[in-house]
C-alpha positions in Angstrom: 21.6 -17.8 -7.2 19.3 -19.7 -9.5 21.3 -20.8 -12.6 18.5 -21.5 -15.0 14.8 -20.8 -15.4 12.2 -22.4 -17.6 11.7 -20.4 -20.8 8.2 -21.6 -21.1 7.1 -19.2 -18.3 7.1 -16.5 -20.9 4.1 -18.0 -22.6 1.9 -17.8 -19.5 -0.2 -14.7 -19.2 -2.3 -13.8 -16.2 -5.6 -12.0 -16.2 -5.0 -8.3 -16.1 -6.8 -6.1 -13.6 -9.3 -3.5 -14.5 -7.6 -0.2 -15.4 -10.1 1.6 -13.2 -9.2 -0.6 -10.2 -5.5 0.0 -10.9 -6.0 3.7 -11.0 -8.0 3.8 -7.8 -5.4 1.7 -6.0 -2.7 3.9 -7.4 -4.3 7.0 -5.9 -4.4 5.3 -2.5 -0.8 4.3 -2.8 0.1 7.9 -3.6 -1.3 9.0 -0.2 -0.1 5.9 1.6 2.8 7.6 3.3 1.0 10.6 4.9 -2.1 8.5 5.5 -0.2 5.9 7.4 2.0 8.5 9.2 -1.1 10.3 10.7 -2.0 7.0 12.5 1.2 5.1 13.0 3.0 7.6 15.2 0.3 7.1 17.8 0.0 3.3 17.7 3.5 2.0 16.9 7.1 2.4 18.0 10.7 1.3 17.2 10.4 2.0 13.5 13.1 1.0 11.0 15.3 4.0 10.2 14.5 3.9 6.5 10.8 3.4 7.1 10.2 6.3 9.4 11.3 9.8 8.2 11.1 13.0 10.2 10.7 14.8 6.8 7.5 12.8 6.2 6.1 13.8 9.5 6.9 17.5 8.9 5.6 17.4 5.3 2.4 15.7 6.5 2.0 18.3 9.3 2.4 21.2 6.9 0.1 19.8 4.3 -2.8 19.2 6.6 -2.2 22.4 8.6 -2.8 24.2 5.3 -6.0 22.4 4.6 -8.4 25.3 5.0 -6.1 27.4 2.8 -5.9 24.7 0.2 -9.7 24.6 -0.1 -9.9 28.4 -0.4 -7.1 28.4 -3.0 -8.9 25.7 -5.0 -12.1 27.7 -4.9 -10.2 30.8 -6.2 -8.7 28.7 -9.0 -12.0 27.3 -10.1 -13.5 30.7 -10.0 -10.9 31.9 -12.4 -11.3 29.0 -14.8 -15.1 29.2 -14.5 -16.0 32.5 -12.8 -18.6 32.1 -10.0 -21.5 34.4 -9.8 -20.7 37.5 -7.7 -23.3 36.6 -5.1 -21.9 33.0 -4.7 -18.3 34.3 -4.5 -19.4 36.8 -1.8 -21.1 34.0 0.2 -17.9 31.9 0.1 -15.8 34.8 1.3 -18.3 35.5 4.0 -18.1 31.8 5.2 -14.3 32.0 5.5 -14.5 35.4 7.2 -16.7 34.1 10.0 -14.8 33.5 13.2 -16.6 30.2 13.9 -15.3 28.6 10.7 -11.9 28.3 12.3 -13.4 26.6 15.3 -14.2 23.7 12.9 -10.4 23.3 12.4 -9.5 23.5 16.1 -9.6 19.7 16.6 -7.4 19.2 13.5 -4.7 21.6 14.7 -4.7 20.0 18.2 -4.3 16.6 16.6 -1.5 17.9 14.3 0.4 19.4 17.2 0.4 16.1 19.0 1.2 14.3 15.8 4.3 16.4 15.3 5.3 16.0 18.9 5.0 12.2 18.7 6.9 12.2 15.4 9.8 14.1 17.0 9.8 11.7 19.9 10.1 8.7 17.5 12.9 10.5 15.7 14.8 11.1 18.9 14.4 7.4 19.9 15.8 6.3 16.6 18.8 8.6 17.1 19.5 7.2 20.5 19.9 3.6 19.3 22.6 2.1 17.1 22.3 2.4 13.3 21.2 -0.6 11.3 24.7 -0.5 9.8 26.1 -1.1 13.3 23.5 -3.6 14.6 22.0 -5.3 11.6 18.2 -5.2 11.6 15.5 -4.7 8.9 15.7 -0.9 8.1 12.2 -0.8 6.6 10.5 -2.3 9.8 7.1 -0.7 10.2 7.2 -0.6 14.0 6.0 -2.6 17.0 2.2 -3.0 17.1 0.2 -2.5 20.3 0.0 -5.7 22.4 -3.7 -5.1 22.6 -4.2 -6.0 19.0 -2.2 -9.2 19.2 -4.4 -10.5 22.0 -7.7 -10.0 20.1 -9.2 -13.0 18.5 -11.1 -12.5 15.2 -12.8 -15.4 13.4 -10.9 -17.9 15.4 -7.5 -16.3 14.5 -5.5 -14.5 17.2 -2.7 -12.1 16.5 -3.1 -12.2 12.7 -0.9 -9.3 11.3 -3.1 -9.1 8.2 -6.3 -8.5 10.2 -4.5 -6.1 12.6 -3.0 -3.9 9.8 -5.9 -3.9 7.4 -8.8 -3.7 9.9 -8.0 -3.4 13.6 -5.5 -0.6 13.6 -7.4 1.9 11.4 -10.8 1.0 12.8 -10.7 3.3 15.9 -9.6 6.3 13.8 -12.3 5.6 11.2 -15.0 5.5 13.9 -13.6 8.5 15.7 -13.5 10.3 12.3 -17.2 9.6 11.7 -18.1 11.0 15.1 -16.1 14.1 14.6 -17.5 14.6 11.1 -21.0 14.5 12.5 -20.3 17.2 15.0 -18.7 19.4 12.3 -15.0 19.0 13.1 -12.6 19.1 10.1 -10.5 16.5 11.8 -13.2 14.0 11.2 -12.9 13.7 7.3 -9.1 13.7 7.7 -9.2 10.7 10.0 -11.7 8.9 7.9 -9.6 9.5 4.8 -6.3 8.5 6.6 -7.9 5.3 8.1 -9.2 4.2 4.6 -5.8 4.9 3.0 -4.1 3.0 5.9 -6.3 0.0 5.4 -6.1 0.0 1.6 -2.4 0.5 1.4 -1.8 -2.6 3.6 -4.3 -4.5 1.6 -2.4 -3.7 -1.6 0.9 -4.7 0.0 -0.5 -8.1 1.2 -2.1 -8.7 -2.2 1.2 -8.0 -4.0 3.0 -10.4 -1.7 0.3 -13.1 -2.3 0.7 -12.6 -6.0 4.5 -12.9 -5.9 4.2 -16.2 -4.0 1.6 -17.5 -6.4 3.8 -16.6 -9.3 6.6 -18.7 -7.8 4.2 -21.6 -7.2 3.0 -21.3 -10.8 6.6 -21.3 -12.1 7.4 -24.4 -10.1 4.3 -26.2 -11.5 5.3 -25.1 -15.1 8.8 -26.5 -14.6 7.4 -29.8 -13.3 4.5 -30.2 -15.7 5.9 -28.8 -19.0 7.1 -32.2 -20.1 3.7 -33.9 -19.5 1.7 -31.2 -21.3 4.1 -30.4 -24.1 5.4 -33.9 -25.0 2.6 -36.2 -23.9 -0.5 -34.0 -24.3 -1.7 -34.8 -20.8 -5.0 -33.3 -19.6 -5.1 -30.2 -17.4 -6.6 -32.3 -14.6 -3.4 -34.4 -14.7 -1.0 -31.4 -14.8 -2.5 -29.4 -11.9 -4.3 -27.0 -14.2 -1.3 -26.0 -16.4 -1.7 -26.2 -20.1 0.9 -25.2 -22.7 -0.6 -22.4 -24.9 -0.2 -22.7 -28.7 0.2 -25.3 -31.3 2.8 -28.1 -31.0 4.5 -30.0 -33.8 3.1 -33.5 -34.5 6.6 -34.9 -35.0 7.7 -36.4 -31.6 11.4 -35.8 -32.4 10.7 -32.1 -33.2 8.7 -31.8 -30.0 11.6 -33.3 -28.0 14.1 -30.9 -29.6 11.9 -27.9 -28.8 11.3 -29.1 -25.3 15.1 -29.3 -24.8 15.5 -25.8 -26.1 12.8 -24.5 -23.7 14.4 -26.1 -20.7 18.1 -25.5 -21.4 20.0 -23.7 -18.9 20.3 -19.9 -19.0 23.2 -18.2 -17.2 21.9 -15.3 -15.3 23.5 -11.9 -15.8 25.9 -11.0 -13.0 24.6 -8.9 -10.2 25.7 -5.3 -10.3 26.0 -3.8 -6.8 
């Protein structure tokens, strides 16, 4: 465990992201679990036991199986809040009463049945192997990727997990969703939505990991350059871009005393398990 950390890191503030961007990414993260599940069960295997949940599969199945009913319920709700003209309401009822409207959902229900079946197969496979408590392994493992993706070379890079997860894996489902949408199948928009959620959720995960690494690099630079910038007023070009924010005492002895205070050891609080 690290015994001390530089107190000066508290004076460093990063550029905050747009609230709109954060809100949009938050919405995608909210749907990340069902969005990924609809795709992952078909293209991955050997999931970690805490990553893959049968309850998620069943919940996702039930939610999308109720899709036509959700839309009808929402129409009814909005008609109560802001009553629709009688003629428009009658037209909506007529649309749902038509037999061919359910044919639009046929592809969705076929996909969902196979999705549930694959989910149960993955669950059985997990039950047949030793627990992560018995044979230590990463319990949040997101599963083995198809060998096909590892063999593709994109932009001179072969087997890049970031490209596979953010682009290659969701791409077939996105393209298939567009085709199905054009022929009027409700499964189309579902696959387009799921593939976008899949891609964005992995993009967010990689971005957060990148930011964590850059935070550690920045902290290392602060620890190494604080003396140069605080005591000796060295230029940012000499301190790898780091600059101490705020005024500093003119008295060299006071500066040294403050520098010693900023870099003194801090005992970490004990871990509570």
